C-alpha positions in Angstrom: 140.2 -46.7 90.6 141.5 -43.1 90.5 143.6 -43.7 87.4 140.5 -45.1 86.0 138.4 -42.0 86.7 141.1 -39.7 85.1 141.1 -41.7 82.1 137.3 -41.9 81.7 137.5 -38.1 82.2 139.8 -37.4 79.7 137.9 -39.8 77.2 134.8 -37.7 77.9 137.0 -34.6 77.6 138.4 -35.6 74.1 134.8 -36.7 73.1 133.2 -33.4 74.0 136.0 -31.6 72.1 135.4 -33.9 69.0 131.7 -33.1 69.4 131.9 -29.6 69.7 134.4 -29.8 66.3 131.9 -31.5 64.3 129.1 -29.5 65.6 131.1 -26.2 64.4 131.6 -27.9 61.1 127.5 -28.6 60.5 127.1 -25.1 61.3 129.4 -24.0 58.3 127.4 -26.9 56.1 124.3 -24.9 56.4 126.0 -21.7 55.1 127.6 -23.3 51.9 125.3 -22.8 49.4 125.1 -19.4 50.5 128.9 -18.8 50.6 129.2 -20.6 47.2 126.4 -18.3 45.2 128.0 -15.1 47.3 131.5 -16.1 45.4 130.3 -16.7 41.8 127.6 -13.5 42.2 129.6 -11.0 44.5 132.9 -11.9 44.7 134.4 -13.3 41.7 132.7 -10.4 39.2 134.3 -7.8 41.5 137.8 -9.6 40.6 136.9 -9.8 37.1 136.3 -6.2 36.6 139.6 -5.3 38.7 141.4 -7.3 36.5 139.9 -6.3 32.8 140.2 -2.9 34.0 144.0 -3.0 33.8 143.3 -3.9 29.9 142.3 -2.1 27.0 141.0 -3.4 23.9 142.2 -2.4 20.5 140.9 -2.8 17.1 144.5 -3.6 15.7 146.7 -5.5 18.1 143.7 -7.2 20.4 143.8 -6.7 24.2 147.0 -5.6 25.8 148.0 -4.9 29.3 147.9 -1.0 30.4 147.9 -0.7 34.0 145.8 2.3 35.3 145.9 4.2 31.8 142.0 3.5 32.3 141.9 4.8 35.8 144.4 7.7 34.5 141.9 8.7 31.7 139.3 8.2 34.2 139.8 11.2 36.2 140.8 13.4 33.3 137.3 12.5 32.1 135.1 15.7 31.8 131.7 13.4 31.1 132.2 11.3 34.2 132.7 13.8 36.5 130.0 15.4 35.5 127.6 12.7 36.0 129.1 12.2 39.4 128.5 15.8 40.3 125.0 15.3 39.1 124.2 12.3 41.1 126.1 14.0 44.4 123.6 17.2 43.7 120.6 14.6 43.7 121.7 12.8 46.8 122.0 15.8 48.8 118.7 17.5 47.6 116.6 13.8 47.2 117.7 12.0 50.5 116.7 14.3 52.8 113.5 14.9 51.5 112.4 11.8 51.4 114.0 10.6 55.0 112.1 13.8 56.5 108.6 12.2 54.5 109.6 8.8 55.6 110.0 9.8 59.4 106.9 12.2 59.3 104.9 9.1 57.8 106.3 6.9 60.9 105.4 9.0 63.7 102.3 9.7 62.4 101.1 6.2 62.2 102.5 5.6 65.7 100.8 8.3 67.1 97.9 6.0 67.3 95.7 9.5 66.2 95.5 8.6 62.9 92.8 7.3 61.1 93.0 4.2 59.0 96.4 3.6 60.0 96.6 -0.1 58.2 95.3 1.5 54.9 97.5 4.6 55.1 100.6 2.2 55.8 100.1 -0.6 53.3 99.5 2.5 50.7 102.6 4.4 51.4 104.6 0.7 51.2 102.8 0.2 47.8 105.0 1.9 45.4 108.0 0.1 46.9 106.4 -2.8 45.5 105.6 -1.6 41.8 109.1 -2.1 40.1 111.2 0.9 39.3 110.5 0.6 35.4 106.9 0.4 35.8 107.3 3.2 38.4 108.9 5.5 35.9 106.6 4.8 32.9 103.5 5.5 34.9 105.1 9.1 36.1 106.6 9.9 32.2 103.2 9.7 31.2 101.7 11.9 34.1 104.8 14.2 33.2 103.5 14.2 29.8 103.0 18.3 28.5 100.9 16.8 25.3 99.5 14.0 26.4 99.6 13.5 30.3 98.1 14.9 33.9 100.9 17.8 33.5 99.7 18.9 30.0 95.5 18.5 31.1 96.6 20.7 33.8 98.0 23.4 31.6 95.0 23.2 29.4 92.9 23.6 32.2 95.1 26.3 33.7 96.3 28.0 30.9 100.0 27.2 32.5 102.7 26.0 30.7 104.3 23.4 33.0 107.3 21.2 31.3 108.4 18.6 34.1 110.9 17.6 31.1 112.9 20.8 30.7 116.2 20.3 31.6 116.2 23.0 34.8 113.5 20.7 36.4 114.6 17.2 34.9 116.7 16.0 37.9 114.1 17.5 40.3 111.3 14.9 38.6 113.3 12.2 38.6 113.9 12.8 42.1 110.2 13.0 43.0 109.9 9.6 41.1 112.7 8.0 43.8 110.7 9.5 46.5 107.6 8.1 45.3 109.3 5.3 45.4 111.0 4.5 48.5 109.4 6.2 50.9 107.3 3.7 52.1 110.2 1.6 52.5 111.9 4.0 54.6 108.9 4.5 56.4 108.5 1.0 57.9 112.3 1.4 58.6 111.3 4.2 61.1 108.2 2.8 62.1 109.7 -0.9 62.9 112.6 1.0 65.6 109.6 3.1 66.7 107.8 -0.1 67.8 110.3 -0.9 69.9 110.1 1.7 72.4 107.9 0.7 75.7 104.7 2.4 76.1 105.1 2.7 79.2 107.9 5.2 78.6 105.0 7.2 77.1 102.9 6.9 79.6 105.2 8.1 82.5 106.1 10.9 80.5 102.2 11.9 80.2 102.0 11.7 83.8 105.2 13.8 84.1 103.1 16.5 81.9 105.0 16.2 78.7 103.3 17.1 75.8 103.1 15.2 72.6 106.1 17.0 70.9 108.2 16.7 74.1 107.8 13.1 73.6 108.5 13.1 70.3 111.8 15.2 70.8 113.0 13.2 73.6 111.5 9.6 73.1 111.2 8.9 69.6 113.5 10.7 68.0 116.6 9.7 69.7 115.3 5.9 69.0 115.2 6.7 65.3 119.3 7.5 65.3 120.4 3.9 64.1 117.4 3.5 62.0 118.5 6.6 60.0 121.6 5.8 60.2 120.7 2.5 58.2 118.8 4.6 55.8 120.8 7.1 54.8 123.3 4.6 54.2 120.9 2.9 52.0 120.0 6.1 50.2 123.1 7.0 49.0 124.1 4.1 47.7 120.8 4.1 45.8 121.4 7.3 44.6 124.7 6.7 43.1 123.4 3.8 41.3 120.7 6.1 39.4 120.2 4.2 36.7 116.5 3.1 36.0 114.6 6.2 35.8 116.8 8.1 33.5 117.4 5.8 31.4 113.7 4.9 30.6 112.7 8.7 30.7 115.3 9.2 27.8 112.7 8.1 25.2 110.2 10.1 26.4 112.2 13.3 27.2 112.6 15.4 24.0 115.6 16.6 22.9 119.0 15.4 24.5 118.3 16.8 28.0 119.3 12.8 29.0 122.6 12.2 27.6 124.3 9.0 27.7 126.6 10.3 30.8 123.8 11.3 32.4 124.8 9.6 35.8 127.8 6.8 36.2 126.0 3.9 35.6 124.3 5.1 32.5 127.8 5.9 31.5 129.6 2.6 32.5 126.7 0.8 30.2 126.5 2.4 27.4 130.7 2.5 27.1 130.3 -1.2 27.6 127.5 -1.9 25.6 127.3 0.9 22.7 130.7 2.0 22.6 132.7 -1.3 23.0 135.0 0.0 26.1 134.4 -2.9 28.5 137.7 -2.5 29.9 137.0 1.3 30.2 133.7 0.8 31.9 135.1 -1.4 34.5 137.5 1.3 35.8 134.4 3.3 35.9 132.4 1.0 37.9 135.5 0.2 40.4 136.1 3.7 41.0 132.3 4.7 41.4 132.2 1.6 44.2 135.2 3.1 46.0 133.4 6.8 46.1 130.3 5.1 47.3 132.0 3.3 50.3 134.3 5.7 50.6 131.2 8.1 51.6 128.8 5.1 53.3 131.9 4.4 55.8 132.1 8.1 56.5 128.5 8.4 57.2 128.6 5.4 59.6 131.4 6.5 61.4 129.4 10.0 62.0 126.4 7.7 63.1 128.7 5.5 65.4 130.4 8.9 67.1 127.0 10.4 67.7 125.4 7.3 69.2 128.6 6.9 71.7 127.6 10.7 73.2 
């Protein structure tokens, strides 16, 4: 009897192991549609871009292997580094302003003292729902010194403001980006604030804490995690700047927006206008490495601050 019980227990154990193994594979079966799409639209294009970056297309001799020649050329390309410096300046100035406005809006909504909270939340998020091309066209006509709102204000006030002047053009593009993405970041901050129990606010009020003290001691520390996420997303988005300057290029007089105004514009024009897809691939790979390095550094810094 004892041996029979042991055998039955062994059969049950083996069956449980088999069932557990099958259950694991059933979970993977749910993942394979995403995995297939991910490989075809993400992994394979990256591998292909890395592959073609080691080649060079020539009018005579066809495509030949050149190793890291494209990368060496890129390191000495003044136009590339000019575009990198431009988006770096754009990131350093635009991202803090945008996130500050987003955090202020989220705190205002969370205070429950703002009239028309639902309308304010929806209207703030609405620009994010507008496609970037449409947003740029709208602001392009607003900026117009001859036909837009700025031109009308100049005629009314007797001023000579030109939002397309090369000295302020980058700030004009930054204003468009801020208008587009402030509402999106505001919702991230507001969602983070919504997780705070209201009992903490009540306890702080009973202890005599002012509204500013509640914000400083309870709300702002809660925003650290979401702040790290928004900073990383914003940095990645800023280094991928393309739509706004590309659309404004036909609206801005002269040659203020060059073909290498941003790295993405430079890569696009090299590939589709200059027939230098291999060099453009090397540029894209280098920009991806730079962006990932900066985002990873921000993430590490955020993790260290949260562990304190």
